[in-house]
C-alpha positions in Angstrom: 13.3 -24.8 -31.9 14.2 -22.2 -29.3 15.3 -23.8 -26.0 14.6 -20.8 -23.9 11.0 -20.6 -25.3 10.6 -24.4 -24.5 11.8 -23.7 -20.9 9.3 -20.8 -20.6 6.4 -23.1 -21.8 7.4 -25.8 -19.4 7.8 -23.3 -16.5 4.3 -21.9 -17.1 2.8 -25.3 -16.3 4.2 -25.1 -12.8 2.8 -23.1 -9.9 3.4 -19.4 -10.4 5.9 -19.1 -7.5 8.0 -22.0 -8.8 7.8 -20.9 -12.4 9.1 -17.4 -11.5 11.9 -18.8 -9.4 13.0 -21.3 -12.1 13.0 -18.6 -14.9 14.9 -16.2 -12.7 17.5 -18.7 -11.9 18.0 -19.7 -15.5 18.1 -16.0 -16.7 20.5 -14.9 -14.0 22.8 -17.9 -14.7 23.0 -16.7 -18.3 23.0 -12.9 -17.7 25.6 -12.6 -14.9 25.0 -8.8 -14.3 21.3 -9.5 -13.8 22.2 -12.1 -11.2 24.6 -9.8 -9.4 21.8 -7.2 -9.2 19.3 -9.9 -8.2 16.8 -9.1 -10.9 13.7 -11.3 -10.6 11.3 -12.5 -13.3 7.8 -12.4 -11.8 5.8 -13.8 -14.8 5.6 -14.2 -18.5 3.0 -15.3 -21.0 5.4 -15.3 -23.9 4.3 -12.0 -25.3 5.1 -9.9 -22.2 7.3 -10.3 -19.2 7.4 -8.7 -15.8 10.8 -8.2 -14.1 11.4 -6.7 -10.6 14.5 -5.1 -9.0 14.3 -4.6 -5.2 15.8 -1.5 -3.7 18.7 -3.2 -1.9 21.9 -1.5 -0.7 24.0 -3.1 -3.5 22.0 -1.4 -6.3 21.5 1.9 -4.6 22.8 5.3 -5.5 24.0 8.0 -3.1 20.4 9.1 -2.3 19.2 5.5 -1.4 17.2 5.1 -4.6 18.0 2.5 -7.3 21.0 3.5 -9.3 20.6 4.9 -12.8 22.6 2.0 -14.3 20.6 -0.6 -12.4 17.3 0.9 -13.8 18.7 0.7 -17.3 19.8 -2.9 -16.6 16.2 -3.7 -15.5 14.7 -2.4 -18.7 17.4 -3.9 -20.9 17.0 -7.3 -19.2 13.2 -7.4 -19.6 13.3 -6.4 -23.2 16.1 -8.8 -24.0 14.3 -11.7 -22.4 11.1 -11.1 -24.4 13.0 -10.8 -27.6 15.1 -13.8 -26.8 12.2 -16.2 -26.2 10.5 -15.1 -29.4 13.4 -15.5 -31.8 14.0 -18.8 -33.6 16.8 -20.8 -32.1 19.1 -20.1 -35.0 19.0 -16.3 -34.4 21.1 -14.2 -31.9 19.5 -11.2 -30.2 21.7 -8.0 -29.8 20.9 -4.7 -28.2 21.3 -2.1 -30.8 20.5 1.1 -28.8 19.0 2.1 -25.6 17.7 5.5 -24.7 16.8 6.2 -21.0 15.3 9.4 -19.8 15.4 9.9 -16.1 12.3 11.8 -15.1 12.2 11.8 -11.3 13.6 10.2 -8.2 12.6 6.6 -7.6 10.7 5.2 -4.6 11.3 1.7 -3.4 11.4 -1.4 -5.6 11.1 -1.1 -9.4 9.3 -3.2 -12.0 9.6 -3.4 -15.8 7.0 -4.8 -18.1 8.3 -5.5 -21.6 5.9 -6.6 -24.4 5.9 -7.5 -28.1 3.0 -7.3 -30.5 2.0 -10.3 -32.5 3.2 -8.4 -35.7 6.6 -8.0 -34.1 6.8 -11.7 -33.2 5.8 -12.7 -36.7 8.5 -10.5 -38.2 11.1 -11.9 -35.8 10.1 -15.5 -36.8 10.1 -14.8 -40.6 13.0 -12.4 -41.3 16.7 -13.6 -41.4 17.8 -10.4 -39.6 16.1 -7.2 -38.5 15.3 -4.9 -35.6 12.5 -4.2 -33.3 11.7 -1.4 -30.8 10.5 -3.1 -27.7 7.8 -1.5 -25.5 8.9 -1.3 -21.9 7.2 0.4 -19.0 9.2 0.9 -15.8 7.5 1.8 -12.6 8.5 2.2 -8.9 6.5 1.5 -5.7 4.5 4.7 -6.2 3.1 3.3 -9.5 4.8 6.2 -11.3 7.4 5.9 -14.1 10.6 7.5 -13.0 12.2 6.6 -16.3 11.1 6.3 -19.9 13.0 3.9 -22.1 13.4 3.0 -25.8 15.1 -0.3 -26.3 16.0 -1.2 -29.9 16.9 -4.9 -30.4 18.3 -6.5 -33.5 18.7 -10.1 -34.5 21.2 -11.8 -36.8 21.8 -15.5 -37.7 24.0 -17.4 -35.3 27.4 -18.2 -36.7 27.7 -21.7 -38.0 
């Protein structure tokens, strides 16, 4: 009964390039800041998702890398998406806390892979409200992780 999950399931029957484009368009229409930054969804299997942020002038810092806030947005968007598609339709996902450690300068474009375990998904499906620490790995073009993140998401019933 989750419309976003139904959309993901339909999108995954399409060719991968079209699926990615459709999911990106829908996500960025809902999450305006992600659209402004031009974050892209590359793929999802429902348990994990891969997002990309290109190193474009509009998201750069003073040393031509991706801005710290844009990196946090990438991780928050990926984790929020994977939580959002796995919650029942009558639940509302909310970011509860995010911790970002900046370890080194970035090189080029960045990618975030967020994933949930089957135990986490089962808990989200069964419990009226709760919270989940979502695993997210953020890498740059070198394959290294310039940041480490902890994203704690909560869910509550939607207001009637």
